[in-house]
N, C-alpha and C positions, 0 to 999 in steps of 0.2 A: 051388396056392394056393387058400386057402379064400376064399369069398365074403367081400369086405370092404364090401360095401354095407351096413352097419350103421350103427346110430345113433352108437355109440362103439366104436372099436377100441382095444382095450388092448395096449400093448407093456410086458410085464412081465419079460423076460428076454431072453438072447442068441438063444434058439431063435425068439421071435417077431421080433427084429430082422433075422435070417436069413430068415424068412418073408416079411416086409413090405418090406424095404429092400433094396437091392443096394449093393455096395461100388463106388465109384468109383475104379478103378485109378488113374487120373491124379492125384487129389488126396488118396486114403485116406479119404474120406468117405463117409457113408451117405446114399442118396437113396431117397426113398419109391418104391415100386413103381406102385401103382395111381393111375395119373394121373387117373382118374375118379371116384374116391372122394370123395362130397361130405360126408361126415359128419365128426365129431369124432375126433381120435387122442389117446388118453390115454397118457402115457408115466410110467410110475412110476419110483421112484428107481432100482430095479434097472435098469429099461429105459433110463434115462438114463446110467448106468454103462456099460451095453454099448454104447452108442451113442458115447461118449467125449466129449471137450471140444470137437471141430471139428465144428459142425453146419452148415457151410457148404454151401448149396445143397440142405438136406435135403428142403424141400417144394417146391422150385422147379418151376414149371410144372404143379402140381396143381390139385385143386379142394377140397382139404382146408379146412374152414369154421373149425374150432377145435383148436387144440392144448392140452391139458391137461398140462402137465408138472409132476409132482409135485417135482422137484429139478434145477433147471438151473443150479445154484450154480457147478458145475464147468466149465460151457461158456465158452469164450473166443472163439469165433468163431461169428458169426451172419451173416456176410457171405453175400449171395445165397440167404438161407434162403427166401423167400418171392418170389424174383425171378419174374415171369410168372404168379404164381398167377391162376387162373381163379374164384376164390371172390370173392362180393361183398362180403362182411364177414370180418374176422378178430378172434377173441377171444383176444388174448394177456396177459389181464390177471393171470394167475397166474405168469407168467415172473419168475424171479430172475435179472436180467442183470447183477448186481452185479461179476462178474468178467469180462464179455464186453470185450474190447479192440477189436473189428472189428465194425462193423454196416454196412460199405460195400456198397452195393447190395441191401440186406436185401428193399426193397419195390419195385426196379427194375421197371417195366412191369407192376406188380400191377393186377388188375382190380378190387380191393377198394376199394370207395367208403368203407368204413367200418372203422376200426381203433382197437382199445381198447388204448393203450399208457400207460394211466394209472399202473402201477405200473412202468415200465421204470427202472432206475436204471442212469444212463449216466456215472457219475463215473468209471469207468475206460476209457471208450471214447475210442480215439486217432484212430479212422477211421470216418467217417460220410459218406465220399464218395459221391455219387450215391444216397442212402440211399431217398430218394422219388422219384427221376428217373422222368418219364413214368408214374408212378402215377395211378390215377384216382380216389385219395382227395380227398373234397370237403371235408373239415374236418379240422384237426389241432390238438390241444392239447398243445403241446411245453414249457408253461410250466415242469414241473417237469424238464426235460432239463438236465443239468449238463454242460456242453460245455467246462469249464476246460481238460482233457487233449486235446481233439481238435486235431488237426494237419493233417488231410486231410478 
C-alpha cells in the first residue's frame, strides 16, 4: 500500500478502492484500510460508483478528518459510517444525502466535537437510531433535519 499520510487522498476508480479499502465479507461493504490516516479523503463520482450504495461503517474507527465526496446521491446506507472515529472534527458539508434511508449509529462513540451537517438532506431517512449516541460533539444544529419519515 502506498503511503496515505498525504493531505488529500483521492479515490477515483475501482483500483483506488481496492488499494485503500477492504471488503467486509460479513456485510459486503467497504471499509477504509488506514486507521491512522488523519487527512482528507476525496471520492470522485467514479470512486463513489465503485464503492456502491451501501457505505455502512466505511470510516468507522479511523482518524479521517474530512470526506469530500463528489457524488453521494446513490448512497442509501450511511449507518455506522463514522462510528468510533478518532478525528476531532468532521467536515461533511458536501454530502448529498437525499437518498439515504439509514443513518443509524452514524456517529456512535465518535470523538469529533465538531460536525458540519448543514447540507444534510434527511427527508428520506427512516432510521436515525443512536445516530449521535455517546459522541463527543459539543453542539449540533439540526434545525434543517426533516424527520417526518423517521420511524426508529
